Every structure is written in structure tokens, then in C-alpha cells.
Biotite code that builds the C-alpha atoms (Angstrom):
import biotite.structure as struc

atoms = struc.array([
    struc.Atom([0.124, 0.184, -0.249], chain_id="A", res_id=1, res_name="MET", atom_name="CA", element="C"),
    struc.Atom([2.898, 2.674, 0.904], chain_id="A", res_id=2, res_name="GLU", atom_name="CA", element="C"),
    struc.Atom([4.293, 1.539, -2.524], chain_id="A", res_id=3, res_name="GLU", atom_name="CA", element="C"),
    struc.Atom([1.396, 2.222, -4.399], chain_id="A", res_id=4, res_name="ASN", atom_name="CA", element="C"),
    struc.Atom([1.294, 5.763, -2.737], chain_id="A", res_id=5, res_name="GLU", atom_name="CA", element="C"),
    struc.Atom([5.021, 6.760, -2.745], chain_id="A", res_id=6, res_name="THR", atom_name="CA", element="C"),
    struc.Atom([4.397, 5.835, -7.153], chain_id="A", res_id=7, res_name="VAL", atom_name="CA", element="C"),
    struc.Atom([1.455, 8.229, -6.726], chain_id="A", res_id=8, res_name="LYS", atom_name="CA", element="C"),
    struc.Atom([3.434, 11.199, -5.710], chain_id="A", res_id=9, res_name="LYS", atom_name="CA", element="C"),
    struc.Atom([6.068, 10.557, -7.708], chain_id="A", res_id=10, res_name="LYS", atom_name="CA", element="C"),
    struc.Atom([3.718, 10.819, -11.093], chain_id="A", res_id=11, res_name="GLY", atom_name="CA", element="C"),
    struc.Atom([2.134, 14.182, -9.203], chain_id="A", res_id=12, res_name="HIS", atom_name="CA", element="C"),
    struc.Atom([5.596, 15.796, -9.398], chain_id="A", res_id=13, res_name="THR", atom_name="CA", element="C"),
    struc.Atom([6.552, 14.800, -12.405], chain_id="A", res_id=14, res_name="ASP", atom_name="CA", element="C"),
    struc.Atom([3.368, 16.057, -13.705], chain_id="A", res_id=15, res_name="ASN", atom_name="CA", element="C"),
    struc.Atom([3.431, 19.350, -11.772], chain_id="A", res_id=16, res_name="VAL", atom_name="CA", element="C"),
    struc.Atom([6.981, 19.132, -13.180], chain_id="A", res_id=17, res_name="ARG", atom_name="CA", element="C"),
    struc.Atom([6.423, 18.960, -16.505], chain_id="A", res_id=18, res_name="LEU", atom_name="CA", element="C"),
    struc.Atom([3.336, 21.451, -16.059], chain_id="A", res_id=19, res_name="PHE", atom_name="CA", element="C"),
    struc.Atom([6.004, 24.478, -14.297], chain_id="A", res_id=20, res_name="LYS", atom_name="CA", element="C"),
    struc.Atom([8.483, 23.563, -17.910], chain_id="A", res_id=21, res_name="THR", atom_name="CA", element="C"),
    struc.Atom([5.859, 23.760, -20.670], chain_id="A", res_id=22, res_name="GLY", atom_name="CA", element="C"),
    struc.Atom([4.054, 27.062, -18.383], chain_id="A", res_id=23, res_name="LEU", atom_name="CA", element="C"),
    struc.Atom([8.141, 28.764, -18.580], chain_id="A", res_id=24, res_name="ILE", atom_name="CA", element="C"),
    struc.Atom([8.310, 27.433, -22.289], chain_id="A", res_id=25, res_name="LEU", atom_name="CA", element="C"),
    struc.Atom([5.282, 29.397, -22.833], chain_id="A", res_id=26, res_name="ILE", atom_name="CA", element="C"),
    struc.Atom([5.935, 32.859, -20.837], chain_id="A", res_id=27, res_name="MET", atom_name="CA", element="C"),
    struc.Atom([9.903, 32.809, -22.727], chain_id="A", res_id=28, res_name="LEU", atom_name="CA", element="C"),
    struc.Atom([7.945, 32.896, -25.769], chain_id="A", res_id=29, res_name="LEU", atom_name="CA", element="C"),
    struc.Atom([5.522, 35.780, -25.431], chain_id="A", res_id=30, res_name="ILE", atom_name="CA", element="C"),
    struc.Atom([8.820, 37.215, -23.921], chain_id="A", res_id=31, res_name="LEU", atom_name="CA", element="C"),
    struc.Atom([10.246, 36.899, -27.394], chain_id="A", res_id=32, res_name="LEU", atom_name="CA", element="C"),
    struc.Atom([7.717, 38.086, -29.308], chain_id="A", res_id=33, res_name="VAL", atom_name="CA", element="C"),
    struc.Atom([7.598, 40.981, -26.840], chain_id="A", res_id=34, res_name="ALA", atom_name="CA", element="C"),
    struc.Atom([11.297, 41.568, -26.972], chain_id="A", res_id=35, res_name="SER", atom_name="CA", element="C"),
    struc.Atom([10.799, 41.550, -30.949], chain_id="A", res_id=36, res_name="PHE", atom_name="CA", element="C"),
    struc.Atom([7.987, 44.103, -30.708], chain_id="A", res_id=37, res_name="GLY", atom_name="CA", element="C"),
    struc.Atom([10.242, 46.198, -28.785], chain_id="A", res_id=38, res_name="PHE", atom_name="CA", element="C"),
    struc.Atom([13.072, 46.579, -30.762], chain_id="A", res_id=39, res_name="TYR", atom_name="CA", element="C"),
    struc.Atom([11.134, 47.632, -33.988], chain_id="A", res_id=40, res_name="LEU", atom_name="CA", element="C"),
    struc.Atom([9.365, 50.511, -31.642], chain_id="A", res_id=41, res_name="GLY", atom_name="CA", element="C"),
    struc.Atom([12.373, 51.316, -30.758], chain_id="A", res_id=42, res_name="MET", atom_name="CA", element="C"),
    struc.Atom([13.870, 51.637, -34.594], chain_id="A", res_id=43, res_name="HIS", atom_name="CA", element="C"),
    struc.Atom([10.609, 53.498, -35.118], chain_id="A", res_id=44, res_name="ASP", atom_name="CA", element="C"),
    struc.Atom([11.176, 55.787, -32.344], chain_id="A", res_id=45, res_name="ALA", atom_name="CA", element="C"),
    struc.Atom([14.230, 56.488, -33.456], chain_id="A", res_id=46, res_name="ILE", atom_name="CA", element="C"),
    struc.Atom([13.519, 57.519, -37.139], chain_id="A", res_id=47, res_name="TYR", atom_name="CA", element="C"),
    struc.Atom([11.202, 59.601, -35.531], chain_id="A", res_id=48, res_name="ASP", atom_name="CA", element="C"),
    struc.Atom([13.267, 61.695, -32.843], chain_id="A", res_id=49, res_name="LEU", atom_name="CA", element="C"),
    struc.Atom([16.894, 61.850, -34.766], chain_id="A", res_id=50, res_name="PHE", atom_name="CA", element="C"),
    struc.Atom([17.710, 63.918, -38.011], chain_id="A", res_id=51, res_name="ASP", atom_name="CA", element="C"),
    struc.Atom([17.598, 61.606, -41.229], chain_id="A", res_id=52, res_name="TYR", atom_name="CA", element="C"),
    struc.Atom([20.747, 62.282, -41.199], chain_id="A", res_id=53, res_name="ARG", atom_name="CA", element="C"),
    struc.Atom([21.757, 60.340, -38.092], chain_id="A", res_id=54, res_name="TYR", atom_name="CA", element="C"),
    struc.Atom([19.153, 57.362, -37.933], chain_id="A", res_id=55, res_name="THR", atom_name="CA", element="C"),
    struc.Atom([21.668, 55.113, -39.296], chain_id="A", res_id=56, res_name="ASN", atom_name="CA", element="C"),
    struc.Atom([24.081, 55.773, -36.205], chain_id="A", res_id=57, res_name="LEU", atom_name="CA", element="C"),
    struc.Atom([21.796, 56.051, -34.059], chain_id="A", res_id=58, res_name="ILE", atom_name="CA", element="C"),
    struc.Atom([20.099, 52.651, -35.090], chain_id="A", res_id=59, res_name="GLY", atom_name="CA", element="C"),
    struc.Atom([23.694, 51.167, -35.045], chain_id="A", res_id=60, res_name="SER", atom_name="CA", element="C"),
    struc.Atom([24.224, 52.231, -31.865], chain_id="A", res_id=61, res_name="ILE", atom_name="CA", element="C"),
    struc.Atom([21.376, 50.798, -30.354], chain_id="A", res_id=62, res_name="PHE", atom_name="CA", element="C"),
    struc.Atom([22.029, 47.658, -32.469], chain_id="A", res_id=63, res_name="ASP", atom_name="CA", element="C"),
    struc.Atom([25.341, 47.210, -30.773], chain_id="A", res_id=64, res_name="LEU", atom_name="CA", element="C"),
    struc.Atom([24.304, 48.074, -27.451], chain_id="A", res_id=65, res_name="ALA", atom_name="CA", element="C"),
    struc.Atom([21.657, 44.681, -28.038], chain_id="A", res_id=66, res_name="ILE", atom_name="CA", element="C"),
    struc.Atom([24.748, 42.593, -29.204], chain_id="A", res_id=67, res_name="ILE", atom_name="CA", element="C"),
    struc.Atom([26.224, 43.911, -26.346], chain_id="A", res_id=68, res_name="ALA", atom_name="CA", element="C"),
    struc.Atom([23.630, 42.687, -23.422], chain_id="A", res_id=69, res_name="ALA", atom_name="CA", element="C"),
    struc.Atom([23.026, 39.419, -25.168], chain_id="A", res_id=70, res_name="ILE", atom_name="CA", element="C"),
    struc.Atom([26.666, 38.493, -24.832], chain_id="A", res_id=71, res_name="LEU", atom_name="CA", element="C"),
    struc.Atom([26.333, 40.131, -21.408], chain_id="A", res_id=72, res_name="TYR", atom_name="CA", element="C"),
    struc.Atom([24.109, 37.496, -20.125], chain_id="A", res_id=73, res_name="VAL", atom_name="CA", element="C"),
    struc.Atom([25.532, 34.832, -21.930], chain_id="A", res_id=74, res_name="VAL", atom_name="CA", element="C"),
    struc.Atom([28.697, 34.939, -20.261], chain_id="A", res_id=75, res_name="ARG", atom_name="CA", element="C"),
    struc.Atom([27.372, 35.727, -17.352], chain_id="A", res_id=76, res_name="GLU", atom_name="CA", element="C"),
    struc.Atom([24.271, 33.036, -16.979], chain_id="A", res_id=77, res_name="PHE", atom_name="CA", element="C"),
    struc.Atom([25.618, 30.547, -19.215], chain_id="A", res_id=78, res_name="TYR", atom_name="CA", element="C"),
    struc.Atom([29.625, 30.475, -19.658], chain_id="A", res_id=79, res_name="ILE", atom_name="CA", element="C"),
    struc.Atom([29.906, 30.920, -15.860], chain_id="A", res_id=80, res_name="LYS", atom_name="CA", element="C"),
    struc.Atom([27.995, 27.693, -14.737], chain_id="A", res_id=81, res_name="LYS", atom_name="CA", element="C"),
    struc.Atom([30.289, 25.410, -16.429], chain_id="A", res_id=82, res_name="GLN", atom_name="CA", element="C"),
])
């Protein structure tokens, strides 16, 4: 009897873990879509706020800042863990 209860608890914890993992994946997908929208919105704002002669320069600086931020996050959270 006790062995049967242990199997049920293990199955329940596996289901909860699977649900949490699925929820995190869905939230990351929503974050990716929101980030892409923000990125495009910032480029539109750059074109609206700055003189047409400087929009490519400011846009390139913004892209470089995004690349630097991504490299920093990858280095801090993924490379240093190993």
C-alpha cells in the first residue's frame, strides 16, 4: 500500500514539474515576441526622434548595445556556470 502511494506522489510531482516547464516555455515565447516588438518599436522611435542624417548611426549604436547586452547575459549566466 505504501509503495503505491509513493508511486502516485512521484507521478504527481512529475506532472507538476512538466506543467511548470511548459509554463516557462510559453512565457519565454511571449517574452521573445514582446522583445521583438520592442526592438522594432525602438527603431521606429529612433527614426521619428532624430534627424534623417543620424538615424542610421543611432540605429547602429542601439543594435550594438543590444548585442553587448546579449553577450553579457550569455557570459554571466551560461558560460560562468560551466
